[in-house]
N, C-alpha and C positions, 0 to 999 in steps of 0.2 A: 750618460746624461739623464737628468730627471725627465720623466715622461711629460710632465706639465709644460716644460719649457719648449717642447717640440710642437705643441699645438698652437695653431695660429689664432690671433684675436679675431673673433667674429662678433655678430650682433649680441650673442650671449657669451660673455667673457669666460673662457675656460678656466681662468684662475679664480673666478668667483662662483662658478657653476656648482649647484643649480640656482643659486640666488641671483636675482637681478639687482645690480648695484650701479649707482651713478658715480662713475669714477671722478668726475669733476667735483662733486659734492664731497666725496671722501677726501680728496686732496685738499680742498678748501678747509674742511674740518681739521685736518692734521696741521695745516698752517696756523689756524686760529689757536689750536691747543698748544703748539710748540712755541710760537713767537708772540702771542698776545695773552691768552688765558693764564699760562703758567707764570710769566713775569708779573702779571697783574695780581694773581693769587698770592704770590710771594710777598709783594708789597703790602697787600691787604692784611696778610697774616702778621707782618711786622707792626702795622698800625693798630691791630686789634689784639695784640699779644697772643696770637694763635687761637683766639676764640672764634669758632665757626659762626658765620652770619647766615648761611643758607640763603643767599640772595636769590638764586634761581627758584628755589622752593617757595620763598615768600612771594615772589612775583607771580608764580603760577597760581598759588592759593588766592591771592588778591584778585587775579584775573577771573578765576572761577566764581568767586563770591560776587563780583561786580556783574558778570555776565548772567548769573542766576537772577539777580535783582531786576535786570532789564529783559528777562525771559529769552535770552539768546542761548542759554544752556538748560537742558532738562535733566533733572535728577531722578534716578530710577532705582527701584529695589530689585531689578533684574539685570542681566547682561545679555547682549546679543551673541549667542554662542558661536554662530558662524563667523563672527567678526572678532573673536577673542582667541588669542593664542593659548595653547594647551596649558602652559604653566600658570596663566592667570585664571583659567577655568578651574584648575585644581585648588588654587588658593581661595577662589570665590566659593567653590562647593564646600570646602572645609569651614569657611565662615558661616555658611548656611546651616551646616550640621550643628554648629555651636549656637545657632540662633542669634548671631551677632547682628547688630543693626548697621548694615553695610550698604552703601549706595554707589552706583556708577553714574557717569555723566555722558550725555550725548549732545552733539551739536550738528544740526542739519542732517540728522539721521546717521551721523558717524559717531561711533563710540570712542570716547577719549580714554587715555591711559591714566586718568586721575580718578581717585576714589575718596569717599568720605566714610569714616568709621565713627559712629556716635556710641561712645562707651561710658556708661555711668554719667550721662548727661553732658559729656564733654566732646567737642568736635575734634577729630584727628584726620586731617587731609593727608593723603599720601599719593605718590605717583608710581605706578607700575607694580610695586610690591610693598606689603606692610613692613618689610624689613627697613624701609627708609625712615620709618618712625623712630627707629632705635637710635641711629646716629643724630637724628634731628632733636630728640628730647633727652638724650643721655650722652654726656661728654666722655664717658668711658669708652664709647664706641666711635671709631673713625668711619668716615664715609668710604665704603669699599670701592667707589668709582675712582678714588685716588690711585688705585693699583691697576686700573684698566690699561694704562700705558705700560707696555711690556717691559720697557727698560727701567721705569720707576720700580716695578715689581722686582726685576732682576737685581737692582741696586739694594733693595731691602733684603733680599735673600743673601746677597754677598755680605752685607753688614752684620747679619746674624749667623754667618757661616753655615748656611743651609745649601744643599746641593742644587746647583744651577749650571747650565752649560757655559763654558768660557765664551765670552763674546762682548761686543761693544756696539754702541749706537753711533751712527754717522748721518750727517746731512749732506756730505760731499760724496758724490759717486766715486770720484777718484780715490779718496781716502778709504772708502768702504772696500773697494776692489783691492787696494794695496794691503789692507789689514787681512782680508780673507786669504790672499796669496801667502802672507806671512804666517797666518794661523795654521794653514794646512787643511787638506781634505780628509774626510768628508765634512761638508758644511751645511748649515741651514741659513737662508736669507728670508727675513720676514719684516712686514711693516711694524712700526712702533705702536700704532694706535688701532689698527683695524681688528675686526673680530671674525669668527666663523672660518678661520684659516684662509681668508681671502688673500691671494697673492703670496702665500707662503710657499717657498720652493725648498724641497727636502732633498737630502742626500746628494749634494752637489759634489762632483768629483773631478772637475776640470775648469780651467780658467775661462773658457768660452761660455760655459753654463753659468759660472759665477757672474760674469759681466752681464749676461742676459737676465739673470735673476734679479740683480740690482735694479735694472731698468724696469722690470716687471713690477717690483715693489714701488718704484718711484711714480708709477701710474696713479697710485692712490694715496701715497703717504710721502711726506718730505723726509721722514725719519726712517733709516734703514738699519735693522739689527743684523749683524753678521755674527754667527756663533757656531760652535762645534755641533755636529750632528751626533745625537745620542741614539744608539740602537735600542729597540724594545717596543712595547705596546703602549698606546696612549690610554691613560687612566684618569679618572677624576675622583678626588676625595672631597667630602663635605663635612664640616664641623659646624654645628649650630649651638650658639651659646658656648658652653664648655663641653659639649657632648659630641664625640665622634659619631657620625650618623651613617655614612655609606662610603664605600669604595667600589667603583664600577670600572670596567674595562671596555673600551671601544675598539672594535676590530674592523678592518676594511671588509666590505661585502665580498664574499667569495662563493664560488660554486665548485663542486667536485664531480668529475665526469664518471660515467658508468660504461663507456665504450659503446653505447647504443643510441643515445639521443644527442641532438646538437645543443650548442650553447643557448640558442634562442629558447628552446624548450626548458632548459635548466633555469634560465632567468625567469620564465613564467612560473616554474615551481617555487623558486625563491620568493617571488611576489605574491604567491597564493597564501602565504602566511597571514592568518586573520589579524595579526597584530600590526600589519603594515597597511598604510593607506597612501593615496597620492599626496604629493607635496602640498597641494593647495586644499587638502581635505582636512576638516577639523576633527579633533578627537583622537589623533594618532601621534605616538611618540617615535615610531619607526616608520620608515618610508620605503616605497618601492623603487626599483631600478627602472629608469626610463630607457627604452630601446630607441635611442636617438643618435644623432651624429656624434655626440661626445662619446657615447659608449662605443660606437663603431670605430672612432679614431683611436680610442684607448686599446681596443682589441687589436686593431691593425698594427699598432706599435709592438704588440706581442706576437705578431705573425698569425693572428687569429681573425675569425669573423663570426657572426651570429650563426652561420651554417656549419661551423667546425664541430666535429664530434670529438670530444675529449676522450683520452684513454681512461680506462677504469682506474679510479683512484687519483687521477690528475686534478690538482687544485689550481685554479686561477683566480686572480682578483679582478673585480669589476670597477674599481676606482682606486686612485692613488692615495687619497686622504680618508681618514676614518671619521667623517662627519655624519651625523644622523641624517642630514638632508641628502647625502650621497648613498644612503642605504646601509649605513654601518650597523653592525650588531652591537648591542649593549648588554654586558654581563655583570650582574651584581655579585660581588665577591666577599661580602662582609665576613662570612664565616671562615674565609681563607687568609685573611690579613693577619700577619704575625704581629705580636705585641710590640716589637721594636719599631715597626713601621707606624703603628697607631700612635706611639709616643712621639714620633717625628711629626706626624700630622698635627698633633695637639700643640707641639712646640711652635710649628709654623703659624698656626692659628693665633696663638698668644702673641707672637711677634708682630702680626699684622694689626692686632687691636681692633678687629671688626667683629660684628655680631654673627655673621654667617660667612664662612669662607667656602668657596667652590673652586678648587685649584686643580688644573690639569698638570699631569706629570707623566714622564716616561719611565717605564720600569720593565724589567725582564720577567720577574717572577715575584708577585706580591706576597707569596707565602714565605719568602726568604728575606732576611734582614737587608735593609737598603745598602749598607756599606759593602756588602759582598757582591754587588752587581752594578750594571749600568743603571743609574737612577738620577733623575734631574727634574726639579719643578720647572714648569714652563710659564704659566700665566694664571691669574685670578680672574674670576668672572663675577662682576658685581650684581648682575641680574641673571643668574644661571637658569638654564632649562632644567626643570625638575621632573618633567614627564617621563624621560627615559628611566629614571630611578623608580618611578611608580610602575612603569610598564616595560620592564626589561625583556630582551629576547630570552635570556636565561638567568636563573637565580631568583631569590625571593624579592618580592616587591618591598620597597622602603617608602614609608609615608612621609615624605619631606614636607608637604604642605602642613601636616599636623604638627610636626616639630617646629616649623616656623611660627605658626600661630601660638603654640604653647609658649615660646619664648616671648613673643610680642605681648601677649596678654599678661604673662607673669611680670614683665617689666612695667607695663602700664598700670597694673595693680600696685606695684611698688611705688610708682610715681603718685598714684591717687592717694594711697594710704600715708605717704610721706608729706603730702601737701597740707 
């Protein structure tokens, strides 16, 4: 049975840990996306001949302009670093290096996720990332948020004959269970819309765990994806524009015993890495392991405790999922990716039609061609964290922020010179 399914739901949900998530809000969002937004978007696309209207973006921009005029929003040439996530800091800092005229907005001393770039006298409002300017101003780029729904992404992969685990989406608990039983073990059960591996249950090998996993997903999402479990390590590839940029591997945090000190001491040594900070600490891409009840419970399921002295060379894992927030290691592997795999990444990127793709996938050995091993694309990330690629545990740093701004400025110049 998956270790996650044995942990009881407490004030901090073990299936979201260490993130604090409002389950009711997540469930409501999934209902709106599945039963209201998607049908409305389909009808709107028919009426507009698939020409994007960017209604949400237009509403946000108009709101910001109006609130500025009545002095409810302040425009600044700086950002509040302590209140800005790392990926935005990196993008902001790159803009400052280029001496771009970039502004942030704050309201009631709270920094907003909207920005204004004034470039050659023209105003470009964007939200969260400058990459949103690309699908907003260029019809050749699709909105990457279209693929945030995992099953929409899976269907796209299937249509283009790209590797993805066999699986289906269900809104019925009974049908999801019946399909999983028929598909056979091992399985993965995950929400259709949620992110950060929340309520994803891995390596399911029996009917009781399958049933429990479906109910765990239903806590936050009305859509349940049941698919085959693919063995291997979690990787992420990024393509920016037409350029393959980076492939990195995320591994679960682990420690190796020496026969002398206990697990608690080994965790302290793991946390002493200067690249790691506390989860609520700004400026870090990698995070420390908390010695809390969640860790104690995970160790207990392995017959261990913080006081256990591991044998010399004995390796244990400290979390079931390889999320950065759980203390994962991030290894940049660019120089080891074989040419056939790079061609596959570029084919996928072209199939998606987006400016920047950041796709998670499972792979056994990135140095070997993908058809020779267990390999499957899992999901796209429309606003990916880029700080782990800038500051990996191992491997050369890759300047993703520079590559993003290179593409944005290149395209804006094309737009300016063509007008």
